[in-house]
PQR file of N, CA, C, O and H, with PARSE charges and radii, in Angstrom:
ATOM      1  N   UNK A   1     -30.110 -24.821  28.271 -0.4000 1.5000
ATOM      2  CA  UNK A   1     -30.250 -23.604  28.999 -0.0000 2.0000
ATOM      3  C   UNK A   1     -29.544 -22.395  28.172  0.5500 1.7000
ATOM      4  O   UNK A   1     -28.504 -22.566  27.537 -0.5500 1.4000
ATOM      5  N   UNK A   2     -30.253 -21.116  28.256 -0.4000 1.5000
ATOM      6  CA  UNK A   2     -29.861 -19.953  27.299 -0.0000 2.0000
ATOM      7  C   UNK A   2     -28.575 -19.430  28.190  0.5500 1.7000
ATOM      8  O   UNK A   2     -28.428 -19.572  29.403 -0.5500 1.4000
ATOM      9  H   UNK A   2     -31.098 -20.977  28.772  0.4000 1.0000
ATOM     10  N   UNK A   3     -27.851 -18.906  27.430 -0.4000 1.5000
ATOM     11  CA  UNK A   3     -26.522 -18.134  27.842 -0.0000 2.0000
ATOM     12  C   UNK A   3     -27.075 -16.863  28.484  0.5500 1.7000
ATOM     13  O   UNK A   3     -27.930 -16.247  27.848 -0.5500 1.4000
ATOM     14  H   UNK A   3     -27.971 -18.791  26.444  0.4000 1.0000
ATOM     15  N   UNK A   4     -26.686 -16.409  29.660 -0.4000 1.5000
ATOM     16  CA  UNK A   4     -26.927 -14.992  30.035 -0.0000 2.0000
ATOM     17  C   UNK A   4     -26.093 -14.077  29.258  0.5500 1.7000
ATOM     18  O   UNK A   4     -24.955 -14.286  28.836 -0.5500 1.4000
ATOM     19  H   UNK A   4     -25.992 -16.909  30.176  0.4000 1.0000
ATOM     20  N   UNK A   5     -26.888 -12.934  29.115 -0.4000 1.5000
ATOM     21  CA  UNK A   5     -26.180 -11.820  28.219 -0.0000 2.0000
ATOM     22  C   UNK A   5     -25.405 -10.887  29.339  0.5500 1.7000
ATOM     23  O   UNK A   5     -25.901 -10.545  30.412 -0.5500 1.4000
ATOM     24  H   UNK A   5     -27.813 -12.764  29.457  0.4000 1.0000
ATOM     25  N   UNK A   6     -24.213 -10.580  28.912 -0.4000 1.5000
ATOM     26  CA  UNK A   6     -23.435  -9.827  29.758 -0.0000 2.0000
ATOM     27  C   UNK A   6     -23.287  -8.310  29.201  0.5500 1.7000
ATOM     28  O   UNK A   6     -23.065  -7.984  28.034 -0.5500 1.4000
ATOM     29  H   UNK A   6     -23.810 -10.858  28.040  0.4000 1.0000
ATOM     30  N   UNK A   7     -23.447  -7.550  30.210 -0.4000 1.5000
ATOM     31  CA  UNK A   7     -23.592  -6.031  29.815 -0.0000 2.0000
ATOM     32  C   UNK A   7     -22.248  -5.386  30.222  0.5500 1.7000
ATOM     33  O   UNK A   7     -21.707  -5.792  31.250 -0.5500 1.4000
ATOM     34  H   UNK A   7     -23.627  -7.814  31.157  0.4000 1.0000
ATOM     35  N   UNK A   8     -21.755  -4.551  29.595 -0.4000 1.5000
ATOM     36  CA  UNK A   8     -20.512  -3.716  29.798 -0.0000 2.0000
ATOM     37  C   UNK A   8     -20.719  -2.807  30.991  0.5500 1.7000
ATOM     38  O   UNK A   8     -21.880  -2.542  31.301 -0.5500 1.4000
ATOM     39  H   UNK A   8     -22.194  -4.220  28.759  0.4000 1.0000
ATOM     40  N   UNK A   9     -19.916  -2.402  31.553 -0.4000 1.5000
ATOM     41  CA  UNK A   9     -20.016  -1.456  32.688 -0.0000 2.0000
ATOM     42  C   UNK A   9     -20.554   0.096  32.207  0.5500 1.7000
ATOM     43  O   UNK A   9     -21.271   0.807  32.910 -0.5500 1.4000
ATOM     44  H   UNK A   9     -18.973  -2.618  31.301  0.4000 1.0000
ATOM     45  N   UNK A  10     -20.111   0.413  31.028 -0.4000 1.5000
ATOM     46  CA  UNK A  10     -20.638   1.649  30.447 -0.0000 2.0000
ATOM     47  C   UNK A  10     -22.181   1.453  30.129  0.5500 1.7000
ATOM     48  O   UNK A  10     -22.996   2.309  30.472 -0.5500 1.4000
ATOM     49  H   UNK A  10     -19.528  -0.164  30.456  0.4000 1.0000
ATOM     50  N   UNK A  11     -22.532   0.353  29.494 -0.4000 1.5000
ATOM     51  CA  UNK A  11     -24.002   0.081  29.200 -0.0000 2.0000
ATOM     52  C   UNK A  11     -24.759   0.273  30.551  0.5500 1.7000
ATOM     53  O   UNK A  11     -25.772   0.968  30.636 -0.5500 1.4000
ATOM     54  H   UNK A  11     -21.870  -0.343  29.215  0.4000 1.0000
ATOM     55  N   UNK A  12     -24.209  -0.379  31.584 -0.4000 1.5000
ATOM     56  CA  UNK A  12     -25.078  -0.301  32.932 -0.0000 2.0000
ATOM     57  C   UNK A  12     -25.134   1.166  33.540  0.5500 1.7000
ATOM     58  O   UNK A  12     -26.119   1.597  34.139 -0.5500 1.4000
ATOM     59  H   UNK A  12     -23.387  -0.944  31.515  0.4000 1.0000
ATOM     60  N   UNK A  13     -23.964   1.885  33.319 -0.4000 1.5000
ATOM     61  CA  UNK A  13     -24.116   3.322  33.739 -0.0000 2.0000
ATOM     62  C   UNK A  13     -24.916   4.109  33.048  0.5500 1.7000
ATOM     63  O   UNK A  13     -25.537   5.048  33.544 -0.5500 1.4000
ATOM     64  H   UNK A  13     -23.164   1.534  32.832  0.4000 1.0000
ATOM     65  N   UNK A  14     -24.955   3.731  31.705 -0.4000 1.5000
ATOM     66  CA  UNK A  14     -25.982   4.520  30.871 -0.0000 2.0000
ATOM     67  C   UNK A  14     -27.335   4.285  31.121  0.5500 1.7000
ATOM     68  O   UNK A  14     -28.145   5.205  31.007 -0.5500 1.4000
ATOM     69  H   UNK A  14     -24.450   2.968  31.302  0.4000 1.0000
ATOM     70  N   UNK A  15     -27.753   2.896  31.525 -0.4000 1.5000
ATOM     71  CA  UNK A  15     -28.986   2.489  32.057 -0.0000 2.0000
ATOM     72  C   UNK A  15     -29.419   3.281  33.281  0.5500 1.7000
ATOM     73  O   UNK A  15     -30.447   3.958  33.292 -0.5500 1.4000
ATOM     74  H   UNK A  15     -27.095   2.149  31.618  0.4000 1.0000
ATOM     75  N   UNK A  16     -28.618   3.171  34.274 -0.4000 1.5000
ATOM     76  CA  UNK A  16     -28.674   4.003  35.530 -0.0000 2.0000
ATOM     77  C   UNK A  16     -29.073   5.423  35.263  0.5500 1.7000
ATOM     78  O   UNK A  16     -30.020   5.942  35.855 -0.5500 1.4000
ATOM     79  H   UNK A  16     -27.783   2.621  34.266  0.4000 1.0000
ATOM     80  N   UNK A  17     -28.338   6.056  34.359 -0.4000 1.5000
ATOM     81  CA  UNK A  17     -28.252   7.375  34.232 -0.0000 2.0000
ATOM     82  C   UNK A  17     -29.731   7.896  33.671  0.5500 1.7000
ATOM     83  O   UNK A  17     -30.254   8.969  33.971 -0.5500 1.4000
ATOM     84  H   UNK A  17     -27.569   5.635  33.879  0.4000 1.0000
ATOM     85  N   UNK A  18     -30.251   6.933  32.831 -0.4000 1.5000
ATOM     86  CA  UNK A  18     -31.661   7.202  32.310 -0.0000 2.0000
ATOM     87  C   UNK A  18     -32.693   7.476  33.293  0.5500 1.7000
ATOM     88  O   UNK A  18     -33.533   8.364  33.144 -0.5500 1.4000
ATOM     89  H   UNK A  18     -29.827   6.062  32.587  0.4000 1.0000
ATOM     90  N   UNK A  19     -32.606   6.530  34.529 -0.4000 1.5000
ATOM     91  CA  UNK A  19     -33.382   6.508  35.390 -0.0000 2.0000
ATOM     92  C   UNK A  19     -33.167   7.743  36.560  0.5500 1.7000
ATOM     93  O   UNK A  19     -34.038   8.495  36.999 -0.5500 1.4000
ATOM     94  H   UNK A  19     -31.924   5.809  34.650  0.4000 1.0000
ATOM     95  N   UNK A  20     -31.846   7.702  36.883 -0.4000 1.5000
ATOM     96  CA  UNK A  20     -31.478   8.843  37.954 -0.0000 2.0000
ATOM     97  C   UNK A  20     -31.578  10.145  37.355  0.5500 1.7000
ATOM     98  O   UNK A  20     -32.306  10.983  37.887 -0.5500 1.4000
ATOM     99  H   UNK A  20     -31.138   7.091  36.526  0.4000 1.0000
ATOM    100  N   UNK A  21     -30.923  10.421  36.295 -0.4000 1.5000
ATOM    101  CA  UNK A  21     -30.532  11.867  35.748 -0.0000 2.0000
ATOM    102  C   UNK A  21     -31.612  12.257  34.791  0.5500 1.7000
ATOM    103  O   UNK A  21     -31.779  13.460  34.590 -0.5500 1.4000
ATOM    104  H   UNK A  21     -30.331   9.740  35.863  0.4000 1.0000
ATOM    105  N   UNK A  22     -32.441  11.296  34.114 -0.4000 1.5000
ATOM    106  CA  UNK A  22     -33.153  11.648  33.126 -0.0000 2.0000
ATOM    107  C   UNK A  22     -34.801  11.421  33.414  0.5500 1.7000
ATOM    108  O   UNK A  22     -35.711  11.693  32.632 -0.5500 1.4000
ATOM    109  H   UNK A  22     -32.306  10.319  34.277  0.4000 1.0000
ATOM    110  N   UNK A  23     -34.905  10.899  34.637 -0.4000 1.5000
ATOM    111  CA  UNK A  23     -36.196  10.716  35.104 -0.0000 2.0000
ATOM    112  C   UNK A  23     -37.174   9.690  34.535  0.5500 1.7000
ATOM    113  O   UNK A  23     -38.383   9.730  34.764 -0.5500 1.4000
ATOM    114  H   UNK A  23     -34.165  10.678  35.272  0.4000 1.0000
ATOM    115  N   UNK A  24     -36.549   8.730  33.747 -0.4000 1.5000
ATOM    116  CA  UNK A  24     -37.138   7.660  33.253 -0.0000 2.0000
ATOM    117  C   UNK A  24     -37.745   6.557  34.186  0.5500 1.7000
ATOM    118  O   UNK A  24     -37.093   6.281  35.193 -0.5500 1.4000
ATOM    119  H   UNK A  24     -35.567   8.698  33.561  0.4000 1.0000
ATOM    120  N   UNK A  25     -38.877   5.923  33.968 -0.4000 1.5000
ATOM    121  CA  UNK A  25     -39.064   4.854  35.158 -0.0000 2.0000
ATOM    122  C   UNK A  25     -38.328   3.737  34.561  0.5500 1.7000
ATOM    123  O   UNK A  25     -37.932   3.795  33.397 -0.5500 1.4000
ATOM    124  H   UNK A  25     -39.407   6.147  33.150  0.4000 1.0000
ATOM    125  N   UNK A  26     -38.096   2.550  35.443 -0.4000 1.5000
ATOM    126  CA  UNK A  26     -37.261   1.619  35.170 -0.0000 2.0000
ATOM    127  C   UNK A  26     -37.803   0.763  33.923  0.5500 1.7000
ATOM    128  O   UNK A  26     -37.003   0.203  33.173 -0.5500 1.4000
ATOM    129  H   UNK A  26     -38.418   2.503  36.389  0.4000 1.0000
ATOM    130  N   UNK A  27     -39.068   0.690  33.745 -0.4000 1.5000
ATOM    131  CA  UNK A  27     -39.774   0.113  32.557 -0.0000 2.0000
ATOM    132  C   UNK A  27     -39.514   1.013  31.258  0.5500 1.7000
ATOM    133  O   UNK A  27     -39.273   0.454  30.188 -0.5500 1.4000
ATOM    134  H   UNK A  27     -39.718   1.146  34.354  0.4000 1.0000
ATOM    135  N   UNK A  28     -39.555   2.211  31.341 -0.4000 1.5000
ATOM    136  CA  UNK A  28     -39.207   3.016  30.223 -0.0000 2.0000
ATOM    137  C   UNK A  28     -37.796   2.909  29.833  0.5500 1.7000
ATOM    138  O   UNK A  28     -37.446   2.823  28.656 -0.5500 1.4000
ATOM    139  H   UNK A  28     -39.751   2.665  32.210  0.4000 1.0000
ATOM    140  N   UNK A  29     -36.997   2.915  30.821 -0.4000 1.5000
ATOM    141  CA  UNK A  29     -35.332   2.724  30.479 -0.0000 2.0000
ATOM    142  C   UNK A  29     -35.080   1.371  29.836  0.5500 1.7000
ATOM    143  O   UNK A  29     -34.267   1.169  28.934 -0.5500 1.4000
ATOM    144  H   UNK A  29     -37.282   2.984  31.777  0.4000 1.0000
ATOM    145  N   UNK A  30     -35.870   0.467  30.405 -0.4000 1.5000
ATOM    146  CA  UNK A  30     -35.669  -1.064  29.829 -0.0000 2.0000
ATOM    147  C   UNK A  30     -36.147  -0.986  28.422  0.5500 1.7000
ATOM    148  O   UNK A  30     -35.406  -1.447  27.555 -0.5500 1.4000
ATOM    149  H   UNK A  30     -36.530   0.631  31.138  0.4000 1.0000
ATOM    150  N   UNK A  31     -37.275  -0.471  28.086 -0.4000 1.5000
ATOM    151  CA  UNK A  31     -37.851  -0.448  26.795 -0.0000 2.0000
ATOM    152  C   UNK A  31     -36.908   0.367  25.843  0.5500 1.7000
ATOM    153  O   UNK A  31     -36.752   0.037  24.667 -0.5500 1.4000
ATOM    154  H   UNK A  31     -37.878  -0.097  28.791  0.4000 1.0000
ATOM    155  N   UNK A  32     -36.350   1.343  26.354 -0.4000 1.5000
ATOM    156  CA  UNK A  32     -35.405   2.121  25.536 -0.0000 2.0000
ATOM    157  C   UNK A  32     -34.188   1.400  25.148  0.5500 1.7000
ATOM    158  O   UNK A  32     -33.618   1.684  24.094 -0.5500 1.4000
ATOM    159  H   UNK A  32     -36.477   1.612  27.309  0.4000 1.0000
ATOM    160  N   UNK A  33     -33.743   0.463  25.951 -0.4000 1.5000
ATOM    161  CA  UNK A  33     -32.516  -0.200  25.824 -0.0000 2.0000
ATOM    162  C   UNK A  33     -32.850  -1.627  25.296  0.5500 1.7000
ATOM    163  O   UNK A  33     -31.922  -2.415  25.111 -0.5500 1.4000
ATOM    164  H   UNK A  33     -34.206   0.231  26.806  0.4000 1.0000
ATOM    165  N   UNK A  34     -33.996  -1.951  25.073 -0.4000 1.5000
ATOM    166  CA  UNK A  34     -34.280  -3.338  24.609 -0.0000 2.0000
ATOM    167  C   UNK A  34     -33.875  -4.298  25.526  0.5500 1.7000
ATOM    168  O   UNK A  34     -33.252  -5.266  25.090 -0.5500 1.4000
ATOM    169  H   UNK A  34     -34.750  -1.312  25.223  0.4000 1.0000
ATOM    170  N   UNK A  35     -34.152  -4.203  26.929 -0.4000 1.5000
ATOM    171  CA  UNK A  35     -33.863  -5.266  27.803 -0.0000 2.0000
ATOM    172  C   UNK A  35     -34.987  -5.645  28.771  0.5500 1.7000
ATOM    173  O   UNK A  35     -36.076  -5.074  28.708 -0.5500 1.4000
ATOM    174  H   UNK A  35     -34.658  -3.417  27.284  0.4000 1.0000
ATOM    175  N   UNK A  36     -34.739  -6.565  29.628 -0.4000 1.5000
ATOM    176  CA  UNK A  36     -36.018  -6.894  30.545 -0.0000 2.0000
ATOM    177  C   UNK A  36     -35.974  -5.929  31.698  0.5500 1.7000
ATOM    178  O   UNK A  36     -34.910  -5.665  32.257 -0.5500 1.4000
ATOM    179  H   UNK A  36     -33.855  -7.029  29.679  0.4000 1.0000
ATOM    180  N   UNK A  37     -37.073  -5.425  32.043 -0.4000 1.5000
ATOM    181  CA  UNK A  37     -37.175  -4.406  33.231 -0.0000 2.0000
ATOM    182  C   UNK A  37     -36.705  -5.236  34.512  0.5500 1.7000
ATOM    183  O   UNK A  37     -36.158  -4.620  35.427 -0.5500 1.4000
ATOM    184  H   UNK A  37     -37.937  -5.640  31.589  0.4000 1.0000
ATOM    185  N   UNK A  38     -36.881  -6.482  34.598 -0.4000 1.5000
ATOM    186  CA  UNK A  38     -36.471  -7.325  35.915 -0.0000 2.0000
ATOM    187  C   UNK A  38     -35.183  -7.492  36.104  0.5500 1.7000
ATOM    188  O   UNK A  38     -34.797  -8.083  37.113 -0.5500 1.4000
ATOM    189  H   UNK A  38     -37.325  -6.983  33.855  0.4000 1.0000
ATOM    190  N   UNK A  39     -34.352  -7.034  35.230 -0.4000 1.5000
ATOM    191  CA  UNK A  39     -32.824  -7.263  35.430 -0.0000 2.0000
ATOM    192  C   UNK A  39     -32.228  -6.496  36.387  0.5500 1.7000
ATOM    193  O   UNK A  39     -31.023  -6.614  36.610 -0.5500 1.4000
ATOM    194  H   UNK A  39     -34.666  -6.554  34.411  0.4000 1.0000
TER
END
């Protein structure tokens, strides 16, 4: 079984900021951060 990737609090806040403050869709934010949009 694969190990789950753990993200820092700062990374998570940056990801949320892309959507909330900068108007990215979840899909766009995920692509720009190279993560799965379902996370």
